[in-house]
N, C-alpha and C positions, 0 to 999 in steps of 0.2 A: 504494500500500500504506500502510495506517495504521500510524504509528510511535509512537502514544501509547496509554497504558492508559486504558480507560474502566471504569466500574463494571460494565458488562455483560461486558467482557473479563475482569476480575478474577473475577466470579461464574462465568463459564464455566470458567476455569482451576480455580477452587475446586470446581466440580461434578465436573470430571474427576478431581481429586485425591480427592474424597470417593468417587467410584465406584471408583477404584483401590484405596483403602484398604479400603473396605467389601467389595468383591468378593474381595479377598485374604483377609481375616479379619474376622469380626464375631461378636458373641455370640449371634446368633439361630440359628445352626446351618446357615445357608444361605450358604456362602462356598466359595471354592476350597479352602481348607484343610480344611474339613469334608468336601467332596466327595472330596479326595485320601485322607483318612483312611478314608473309607467303602469305597473301591474298591481301595486299595493291597493287594497289589502288582499288581493287574490294571489296568495303565495303558492307557487307550484313546487313539485319535488325537485325539478332542475334548478330553480332559484335557490331553494334551501341547500341543495348539494353544493352549488356554486358559493354560497355564503360560507359553508363549512370549510371548503377547500381554501378559499381566500383567508379565512380566519386562521387556519392551520399555517398557511404561508406567512401571515403577519406575525403569528406567535413565534415561529422559528426565527425569523429575521430580527424581531424586536428583542427576543430573549438573547440571541447571540450577540446583538449589538450592546445591550446593557451588561451582559456578562463580560464582554471583552473590553469595552470602553468605559463602562460605569456611567452613572448619571452625569457626573461632571465632564467626562470625556465626550459623551454624546452631545451635551450642551455646547461644549467648546467646538466640536466638529460642525454643528449647526451654525454657530456664531461665525466660524471661519468662512463658510460658504455664503452666509448672508452678507458679511462684510465685503467679500469679493464682489458680489452683485451690487452692493452699495457703491463700491469703488467704481465699477463700470458705469453705473448711473451718474455718478459725480463727474466722471471724465467725459460723459456724453456718448459713450459707446452703446448704451442701452437705455430704453425708455420703458417705463412701467405703466403707461396710460392705456395699454391694451390688456384687458382682463385675461384673455386667453394666453398671452405671452407670460404674464405674471404667474398664472396657474402652472404653466409648464415649468417655469423656473423653480417654483416651490416643489414641484414633483421631482425635478432634477436634483434639488438639494436632498430630498428624501432618499432618492436612489443612491446618491453618493454616500450619504451617511450610513445607510443600510449596507451598502457594498463594502465600505471600509469596516464597519462594525462586524460583519460576518467573516471578514478576512483578517481582522486585526491580529489574532493570535499568530497567524503565519507571518505577518509583516513584522510584529514585535520580535518574534524568534529570529527572523533574518537580520534585523537591525541590531539586536542586543545579545542574541545567543540564549536568552532566557526561554525556558520551556514552561508551558502551563501545566498545572497538576493534572488536568484532564488528558494531556498528551502523553503522560508517562504510562508505559505498559506495566501491568501488575504482574 
């Protein structure tokens, strides 16, 4: 079993984070949230199954992010990306007057934080040589 992070592995984790975030909600009108609002209160088995699958995905990513980054690290990661966007707005490279663009930026921040969070143990081990207790074979 491979115990190191590759660019391909990080990209795959990021792709799943992007799917999770975009399938849950996005400004195109094609997401679980829009689907739920269209059919509510007539919940179908497929809608319920989709909710459970999305909830499992969110639980995995959020748990991994908080276990590896902690609350402070997660907050710092979010603040880092928010400040980068603020900098781009300040420099005039980006405008936030379009709600759709702003929504996609928020989703991008979520994807980046979740991707880093689920990959952080690998990144920290590569940078520092420290191994998480969960990584040690018994």
